[in-house]
C-alpha positions in Angstrom: 51.5 53.8 60.9 53.3 54.4 64.2 54.3 58.1 63.9 57.9 59.1 64.0 59.6 55.8 64.7 63.4 55.5 65.1 64.1 52.1 63.4 67.8 52.6 62.5 69.1 50.1 65.0 66.7 47.5 63.9 67.4 48.0 60.2 71.2 48.4 60.5 71.6 51.5 60.3 63.8 67.8 63.3 55.0 73.9 64.2 54.5 73.9 60.5 53.3 77.4 59.3 49.6 77.6 58.3 50.1 78.9 54.7 53.4 78.7 52.9 54.3 79.0 49.2 57.5 77.7 47.6 58.4 79.5 44.4 59.7 77.9 41.3 63.1 76.3 41.7 66.0 77.2 39.5 67.4 73.7 39.8 68.1 72.1 36.4 67.3 68.4 36.6 67.5 66.0 33.7 66.0 62.8 34.9 66.4 59.6 32.9 63.0 58.0 32.8 61.3 55.3 30.8 59.2 57.5 28.5 57.8 54.5 26.6 56.0 53.0 29.6 54.4 55.4 32.0 54.2 53.0 34.9 57.6 51.2 34.5 60.5 51.6 36.8 63.6 49.5 37.6 62.8 46.4 39.7 62.9 47.3 43.5 65.2 44.2 43.9 67.9 46.2 42.2 67.8 49.0 44.8 69.3 49.0 48.2 67.3 48.1 51.3 69.4 50.3 53.6 67.2 52.6 55.7 69.7 55.5 55.7 70.1 55.5 51.9 66.4 55.4 51.4 65.7 58.1 53.9 68.6 60.5 53.6 70.0 59.8 50.1 66.7 59.4 48.2 67.8 56.0 47.0 64.3 55.2 45.7 65.0 57.7 42.9 67.5 55.2 41.4 64.5 53.2 40.2 63.9 56.0 37.6 67.5 55.8 36.3 67.4 53.9 33.0 70.8 53.9 31.2 68.8 53.8 27.9 65.0 54.2 28.0 64.8 52.0 24.8 66.9 49.2 26.4 64.4 46.7 27.8 67.1 44.1 28.9 66.9 45.4 32.5 64.3 44.1 34.9 61.3 46.4 35.1 58.4 46.7 37.4 55.3 48.8 38.2 56.2 48.6 41.9 57.7 51.9 43.2 59.6 52.1 46.5 57.6 54.8 48.3 58.9 54.5 51.8 62.1 53.4 53.7 60.7 49.8 53.4 62.0 48.2 50.3 60.1 45.0 50.8 57.3 43.2 49.0 53.9 44.4 50.3 55.3 47.9 50.8 55.3 49.2 47.3 53.2 51.7 45.4 51.7 50.1 42.2 52.1 52.8 39.6 49.6 51.1 37.3 46.8 52.1 39.7 47.5 55.8 39.3 46.3 58.5 36.9 48.8 60.8 35.3 49.2 63.6 37.9 49.4 61.1 40.8 51.9 59.0 38.9 54.1 62.0 38.1 54.0 63.2 41.7 54.7 59.8 43.1 57.8 59.4 40.9 59.0 62.9 41.9 58.6 62.1 45.6 61.3 59.4 45.3 63.7 62.4 45.5 62.4 63.4 49.0 65.0 63.7 51.6 65.8 66.2 54.4 67.5 69.5 53.8 68.4 70.1 57.5 69.2 68.0 60.5 66.6 69.5 62.8 63.6 68.3 60.8 62.0 66.9 63.9 61.2 70.4 65.1 61.8 72.7 62.2 59.1 74.1 59.9 58.0 71.3 57.6 58.2 73.1 54.3 61.8 74.0 54.8 62.8 70.6 56.2 62.5 68.4 53.1 63.8 68.8 49.6 60.6 70.1 48.0 62.4 72.3 45.4 63.8 69.2 43.8 60.4 67.4 43.9 58.8 70.5 42.3 61.4 70.5 39.5 61.0 66.8 38.9 57.2 67.2 38.5 57.9 69.8 35.8 60.4 67.6 34.1 58.3 64.5 34.2 55.3 66.4 32.9 57.2 67.7 29.9 58.5 64.2 29.1 54.9 62.8 29.3 53.6 65.7 27.2 51.3 66.5 30.0 50.1 69.9 31.0 50.1 70.1 34.8 47.0 71.7 36.2 46.7 72.7 39.9 46.3 69.5 41.9 45.9 69.0 45.6 47.2 66.1 47.7 46.5 65.2 51.3 49.4 65.4 53.7 49.7 64.1 57.3 52.6 65.2 59.5 53.5 63.3 62.7 55.7 65.0 65.4 56.6 62.7 68.2 58.9 62.2 71.2 59.6 58.6 72.2 59.8 57.5 75.8 63.1 56.2 77.1 63.7 52.4 77.1 60.8 51.5 74.9 60.2 48.1 73.2 61.9 48.8 69.8 60.8 45.5 68.4 57.2 46.4 69.0 57.7 49.9 67.5 59.2 48.4 64.4 56.5 45.8 64.0 53.7 48.3 64.5 55.1 50.7 61.9 56.0 48.0 59.4 52.7 46.3 59.4 50.7 49.5 59.5 52.5 50.7 56.4 51.8 47.4 54.7 48.1 47.9 55.5 48.1 51.4 54.0 49.8 50.2 50.8 47.2 47.4 50.4 44.4 50.0 50.9 45.8 52.2 48.1 46.4 55.8 47.5 49.5 56.2 49.8 52.0 58.0 47.5 54.9 58.4 49.9 55.8 57.7 53.6 58.9 59.2 55.0 60.4 59.3 58.5 63.7 60.3 60.0 65.8 59.3 63.0 65.2 60.6 66.5 67.3 63.4 67.7 69.1 63.7 71.1 65.8 64.2 72.9 64.2 61.3 71.1 62.1 63.6 68.9 61.2 62.7 65.3 59.0 63.7 62.4 57.2 61.4 59.9 55.0 62.4 57.0 52.5 60.7 54.5 51.4 61.9 51.1 48.0 60.6 50.1 46.1 60.8 46.8 43.1 62.1 48.8 41.7 62.5 52.3 39.3 59.6 51.6 42.3 57.3 50.8 44.0 58.3 54.1 40.8 57.6 56.0 40.5 54.1 54.5 44.2 53.4 54.9 44.0 53.9 58.7 41.1 51.5 59.3 43.1 48.3 59.5 43.9 46.2 62.7 47.5 47.2 62.8 46.7 50.9 62.7 44.4 50.2 65.6 47.1 48.4 67.5 49.6 51.3 66.8 47.1 53.9 68.2 46.5 51.8 71.3 50.3 51.4 71.9 50.9 55.2 71.7 50.6 55.7 75.4 53.3 53.2 76.2 55.7 54.2 73.4 55.6 58.0 73.2 56.0 60.9 75.6 53.9 62.9 73.1 52.4 62.5 69.6 51.1 65.4 67.6 49.7 65.1 64.1 48.4 67.6 61.6 46.7 67.4 58.2 47.3 69.7 55.2 46.5 70.6 51.7 49.6 70.3 49.5 48.8 71.9 46.2 51.0 72.0 43.1 49.8 75.0 41.1 49.4 75.3 37.3 52.6 74.3 35.6 54.0 73.0 38.9 55.3 76.5 39.4 54.6 76.7 43.1 53.7 74.6 46.1 50.9 75.9 48.4 50.9 74.4 51.8 47.9 75.0 54.0 46.2 73.6 57.0 43.5 71.2 55.8 40.8 72.3 58.3 41.3 76.0 57.5 41.4 75.5 53.7 38.3 73.4 53.5 37.8 70.4 51.2 
């Protein structure tokens, strides 16, 4: 995926610490989920395609909002909106996930920024991880699942666009690279914001594993995106991390991948 794109105009529409821990949130969340079918959500077609709602209002979480879990009259799907792209080919198939990855993927639908300077601010305080953590606990209880410490692979892209770039090319590269990653499998969430006044942005990917991330970046569109980096960006910086939800989803441990080992 092209790191940190600003695609708002095309769709109608800121150094992370090495080791950070988020303590248990006091938020009380009572999500309405389909407890009878572990991999069933509302059909993506019933959810908005607006970038700003998907990025900044966590619109994808509306897929989990069943008025009555026992009412099967509404259209249901295993296809989860896992990025700002609510389009066929860009969904996460929940039926391919085991329980911890499925729970975390659903919780990540609530991901949105907590501050406007996410492009440059510390990562762990930029996005709404307290809500994600609380949702993991709630979904685990509803599934009668005991959450054990589980590590995910996270990539963070920090970028600064050049002035007067080809926005159509930027959009195409990001859109098709994301489709490739979804087809490869294991991409639980892709989020990116808008560029700030200095054309800086942040994007992030949550993967099931490091191996999934490696495979997801092997496609031809990823190769094209990497080759176009010199013409589109003043700078691109990426980092890889261990993102661990501890036993009971009580805390998040966020560490550099290289320093933490595998």
